[in-house]
NUZAMI-298840 format. One record per residue (C-alpha): y, z, x; chain; residue number from 1. Coordinates in steps of 0.1 Angstrom, whole numbers, plus 5000, padded with zeros to 4 digits. Layout:
N
@Y->Y, Z->Z, X->X, c->A, k->NUM
...
This chain:
77
@Y->4475, Z->1677, X->2999, c->A, k->1
@Y->4454, Z->1647, X->2991, c->A, k->2
@Y->4442, Z->1620, X->3014, c->A, k->3
@Y->4447, Z->1583, X->3012, c->A, k->4
@Y->4420, Z->1557, X->3015, c->A, k->5
@Y->4432, Z->1546, X->3050, c->A, k->6
@Y->4427, Z->1581, X->3061, c->A, k->7
@Y->4390, Z->1582, X->3049, c->A, k->8
@Y->4382, Z->1548, X->3065, c->A, k->9
@Y->4397, Z->1559, X->3098, c->A, k->10
@Y->4377, Z->1591, X->3100, c->A, k->11
@Y->4345, Z->1574, X->3090, c->A, k->12
@Y->4350, Z->1545, X->3115, c->A, k->13
@Y->4361, Z->1570, X->3142, c->A, k->14
@Y->4325, Z->1584, X->3139, c->A, k->15
@Y->4307, Z->1553, X->3131, c->A, k->16
@Y->4325, Z->1524, X->3148, c->A, k->17
@Y->4304, Z->1496, X->3135, c->A, k->18
@Y->4307, Z->1509, X->3099, c->A, k->19
@Y->4320, Z->1483, X->3072, c->A, k->20
@Y->4336, Z->1506, X->3048, c->A, k->21
@Y->4350, Z->1501, X->3014, c->A, k->22
@Y->4370, Z->1525, X->2996, c->A, k->23
@Y->4381, Z->1527, X->2958, c->A, k->24
@Y->4406, Z->1553, X->2945, c->A, k->25
@Y->4388, Z->1561, X->2912, c->A, k->26
@Y->4414, Z->1578, X->2892, c->A, k->27
@Y->4447, Z->1568, X->2911, c->A, k->28
@Y->4454, Z->1602, X->2922, c->A, k->29
@Y->4443, Z->1603, X->2959, c->A, k->30
@Y->4416, Z->1629, X->2950, c->A, k->31
@Y->4388, Z->1610, X->2936, c->A, k->32
@Y->4373, Z->1581, X->2955, c->A, k->33
@Y->4340, Z->1559, X->2959, c->A, k->34
@Y->4332, Z->1547, X->2993, c->A, k->35
@Y->4304, Z->1523, X->3004, c->A, k->36
@Y->4296, Z->1525, X->3040, c->A, k->37
@Y->4273, Z->1502, X->3060, c->A, k->38
@Y->4263, Z->1512, X->3096, c->A, k->39
@Y->4235, Z->1505, X->3119, c->A, k->40
@Y->4234, Z->1542, X->3124, c->A, k->41
@Y->4218, Z->1547, X->3091, c->A, k->42
@Y->4187, Z->1525, X->3101, c->A, k->43
@Y->4156, Z->1546, X->3095, c->A, k->44
@Y->4174, Z->1576, X->3081, c->A, k->45
@Y->4168, Z->1589, X->3046, c->A, k->46
@Y->4198, Z->1587, X->3021, c->A, k->47
@Y->4206, Z->1624, X->3026, c->A, k->48
@Y->4210, Z->1620, X->3063, c->A, k->49
@Y->4231, Z->1591, X->3059, c->A, k->50
@Y->4254, Z->1609, X->3036, c->A, k->51
@Y->4254, Z->1639, X->3060, c->A, k->52
@Y->4269, Z->1615, X->3088, c->A, k->53
@Y->4296, Z->1604, X->3067, c->A, k->54
@Y->4306, Z->1639, X->3056, c->A, k->55
@Y->4305, Z->1652, X->3092, c->A, k->56
@Y->4327, Z->1622, X->3100, c->A, k->57
@Y->4354, Z->1636, X->3074, c->A, k->58
@Y->4356, Z->1668, X->3096, c->A, k->59
@Y->4354, Z->1694, X->3068, c->A, k->60
@Y->4379, Z->1677, X->3046, c->A, k->61
@Y->4355, Z->1675, X->3016, c->A, k->62
@Y->4362, Z->1700, X->2990, c->A, k->63
@Y->4398, Z->1706, X->3005, c->A, k->64
@Y->4419, Z->1675, X->3012, c->A, k->65
@Y->4395, Z->1652, X->2995, c->A, k->66
@Y->4383, Z->1665, X->2962, c->A, k->67
@Y->4355, Z->1640, X->2954, c->A, k->68
@Y->4338, Z->1612, X->2970, c->A, k->69
@Y->4312, Z->1590, X->2953, c->A, k->70
@Y->4292, Z->1577, X->2982, c->A, k->71
@Y->4268, Z->1548, X->2988, c->A, k->72
@Y->4255, Z->1542, X->3024, c->A, k->73
@Y->4230, Z->1515, X->3037, c->A, k->74
@Y->4220, Z->1500, X->3070, c->A, k->75
@Y->4228, Z->1464, X->3074, c->A, k->76
@Y->4205, Z->1437, X->3063, c->A, k->77
Protein backbone atom coordinates (compact mmCIF):
# COMPACT_ATOMS: atom_id res chain seq x y z
CA UNK A 1 0.00 0.00 0.00
CA UNK A 2 1.39 3.38 -1.03
CA UNK A 3 1.73 6.40 1.24
CA UNK A 4 0.31 9.81 0.55
CA UNK A 5 2.25 13.06 0.89
CA UNK A 6 0.37 14.12 4.02
CA UNK A 7 1.42 10.91 5.82
CA UNK A 8 5.06 11.44 4.91
CA UNK A 9 4.94 15.05 6.09
CA UNK A 10 3.22 14.10 9.36
CA UNK A 11 5.85 11.46 10.17
CA UNK A 12 8.70 13.86 9.48
CA UNK A 13 7.12 16.66 11.52
CA UNK A 14 6.45 14.26 14.37
CA UNK A 15 10.19 13.56 14.65
CA UNK A 16 11.35 17.06 13.66
CA UNK A 17 8.66 19.44 14.96
CA UNK A 18 10.25 22.62 13.57
CA UNK A 19 10.68 21.14 10.09
CA UNK A 20 9.40 22.88 7.00
CA UNK A 21 8.52 20.03 4.66
CA UNK A 22 7.72 20.21 0.95
CA UNK A 23 6.61 16.97 -0.72
CA UNK A 24 6.16 16.37 -4.45
CA UNK A 25 4.67 13.20 -5.97
CA UNK A 26 7.06 12.64 -8.87
CA UNK A 27 5.13 9.99 -10.79
CA UNK A 28 1.57 10.47 -9.58
CA UNK A 29 1.56 6.92 -8.24
CA UNK A 30 2.00 7.53 -4.50
CA UNK A 31 5.28 5.58 -4.56
CA UNK A 32 7.85 8.06 -5.88
CA UNK A 33 8.29 11.32 -4.00
CA UNK A 34 10.72 14.18 -3.66
CA UNK A 35 10.96 15.89 -0.28
CA UNK A 36 12.71 19.02 0.88
CA UNK A 37 13.12 19.21 4.64
CA UNK A 38 14.48 22.26 6.45
CA UNK A 39 15.09 21.84 10.19
CA UNK A 40 17.32 23.34 12.86
CA UNK A 41 18.05 19.73 13.91
CA UNK A 42 20.32 19.51 10.86
CA UNK A 43 22.60 22.35 11.95
CA UNK A 44 26.21 21.19 11.98
CA UNK A 45 25.38 17.69 10.74
CA UNK A 46 26.76 16.20 7.53
CA UNK A 47 24.23 15.47 4.79
CA UNK A 48 24.29 11.72 5.49
CA UNK A 49 23.29 12.27 9.14
CA UNK A 50 20.55 14.69 8.06
CA UNK A 51 19.11 12.07 5.72
CA UNK A 52 19.37 9.41 8.42
CA UNK A 53 17.22 11.57 10.72
CA UNK A 54 14.54 11.82 8.03
CA UNK A 55 14.66 8.09 7.26
CA UNK A 56 14.37 7.32 10.98
CA UNK A 57 11.30 9.56 11.11
CA UNK A 58 9.68 7.39 8.43
CA UNK A 59 9.76 4.47 10.88
CA UNK A 60 10.88 1.72 8.51
CA UNK A 61 8.45 2.56 5.71
CA UNK A 62 11.23 3.22 3.16
CA UNK A 63 11.43 0.35 0.71
CA UNK A 64 8.02 -0.93 1.76
CA UNK A 65 5.08 1.46 1.79
CA UNK A 66 7.32 4.17 0.39
CA UNK A 67 9.26 2.97 -2.63
CA UNK A 68 11.40 6.01 -3.49
CA UNK A 69 12.16 9.34 -1.86
CA UNK A 70 14.50 11.89 -3.44
CA UNK A 71 15.59 13.84 -0.40
CA UNK A 72 17.00 17.34 0.07
CA UNK A 73 17.80 18.49 3.58
CA UNK A 74 19.21 21.68 5.04
CA UNK A 75 19.38 23.74 8.20
CA UNK A 76 17.56 27.09 8.11
CA UNK A 77 19.58 30.12 6.99
